N, C-alpha and C positions, 0 to 999 in steps of 0.2 A: 658169545664171540668177543664182545667188548671187554668182558672180564678177563679172558685169556690174554688179550693184547696188553691189558693193564698189568697183569702179573708178569708177563714176559718183559715188559718195559721196566718194572720194578727190579726184576732179577738182573737185568743188564746194568741198571744203575748201581745195584748192590755190588756186582763184580767189578765195575769200573771204580767204585769207591775204594775197594780193597787195593787196587793198583795205585790209585792216586795217593791214598793216605800213607802207604808204605814205600812207594817208589820201588816196588819189589819185582816187577817184571822186566828182566833183562831181555834184550832182543832175541836171545837164543832160548829163553824159557818157554816151555810148553805149558798148557793148562794142567796137565798131569804132574809136571815137575812142581808147579806152584801148589797144587793140592798136597803133595808130599811135604813140601816146605811148611805149609800151614799146620799140618799135624793136628794133634788134639788142642782144643781151645777152651777158653773160659769167657764168660760174659760178665762185664762190669756194668750191670743194669741197676736201675733204681737210683742212679746218681745224676747223670746229665739228661736223662729222659723224664725226670720228675717235672711236672708242669710248673711248679712254683720254684724250681731251681734245686741246685745241689744242696743236699742236707735236709730236704723236706720229706722225702719218702723214707729215707734211711738217715738216721741222725748223725751220720759221719760224712766225711768228704773223701774223695779219691786221694790216696796218699802214695808216695813213691815206693814205700816198702811193700805195697801190694804186689808190685811188679817183680820184686825180688822173690816173693813167695810164689807167684805164678810160675816164674822160671824154675825155681827149685822144685816145684811140684811136677815139672815136666811138660807144662803147657807151652805151645809154640805160637799160639795166636790169641789175641784178646779182641773180643767184640766190644765196641764202645758205642752203645745206642745214645743218640742225642736228639732231644726235642728242640728244634731250632725256632719254632714259631714265636715263642715269647722273647726271643733275642734278636729279632729281625724287624726292620721297619715295615710297616704295612703298605707303604707306597714306594714306587720306583725311586731309586734303584734297589730297594729292598736290602739295605745294608745290614749286615750282621754286626751286632754290638762288638766293638774291638776288644773290650776286656773279656767278654765271654769267649770269643775266638781264641784269644791268647791262653785262656785257661784250658781250653780243649787241646791246643797245641802243646801246652806244658805236659799234659797227661799222655798225649800221643808220643811225645818225646821220651818220656820215661820208658814206655814200651819199646820204642825203637832202639834206645840205648842198650837194652837187654836182648836185642835181636829178635824181638817178638813181632810177628805180623799183626798189623792192626786192621780190623774191619770197622771202619767208621761209617755209621749210617744214620739216616734220618728215621726217627721213631716217634710215634704218636702225633705226627704232624697231620692233623685232620684236615687242614685247609687244602691239602693236595688230594687226599683220599676222597674227599667229598666232591671235588670238582677239578679233576686233572686237566681237562681241556682249558677251562677258564683260568687256571692258576699256572699255566706253563711258563709265563714270563718270570713269575716269582720262583718257581722251581729251578729254572735255568740260572737265575741270579744266585740262588742258594748254592748250587753245585759249582758255578763259576768261581764264587768266592772260596769255597772249600778247596777246589782244585788249585787255585792260585796260591792259597796259603800253604798247601802241602805238596806243591809240585817238586820241591827239592828233598 
């Protein structure tokens, strides 16, 4: 039962992150309209979800021309998995490193400039997976900062 609630909670956070990162749900949009808008997607993994940072799992970095290629290939959404834990303070208020957040914002911006929907999510953040109840303040602080940065 607890596992089901956890997965339901993660799904809700995932869907909310889509809306936050892209500012894409107009008041008149339905879930089905949004699914159609998202269309086929691609994953920009092994970049910001690498535990030791961008360029450690894959020897390159995210580049703007990737998004031109994604658009040209017919993709309509890009999933950007991010491991935040190495870029956040361990104590309240759990501040995300400003330089890291701006790098994520730069990459999200490249996608949005090309009218791609961005699915920005937390990935490999074991601190939450291992103790969701005990880490709720940190989790809320993470998503509050993400929502604030991408609200526009």
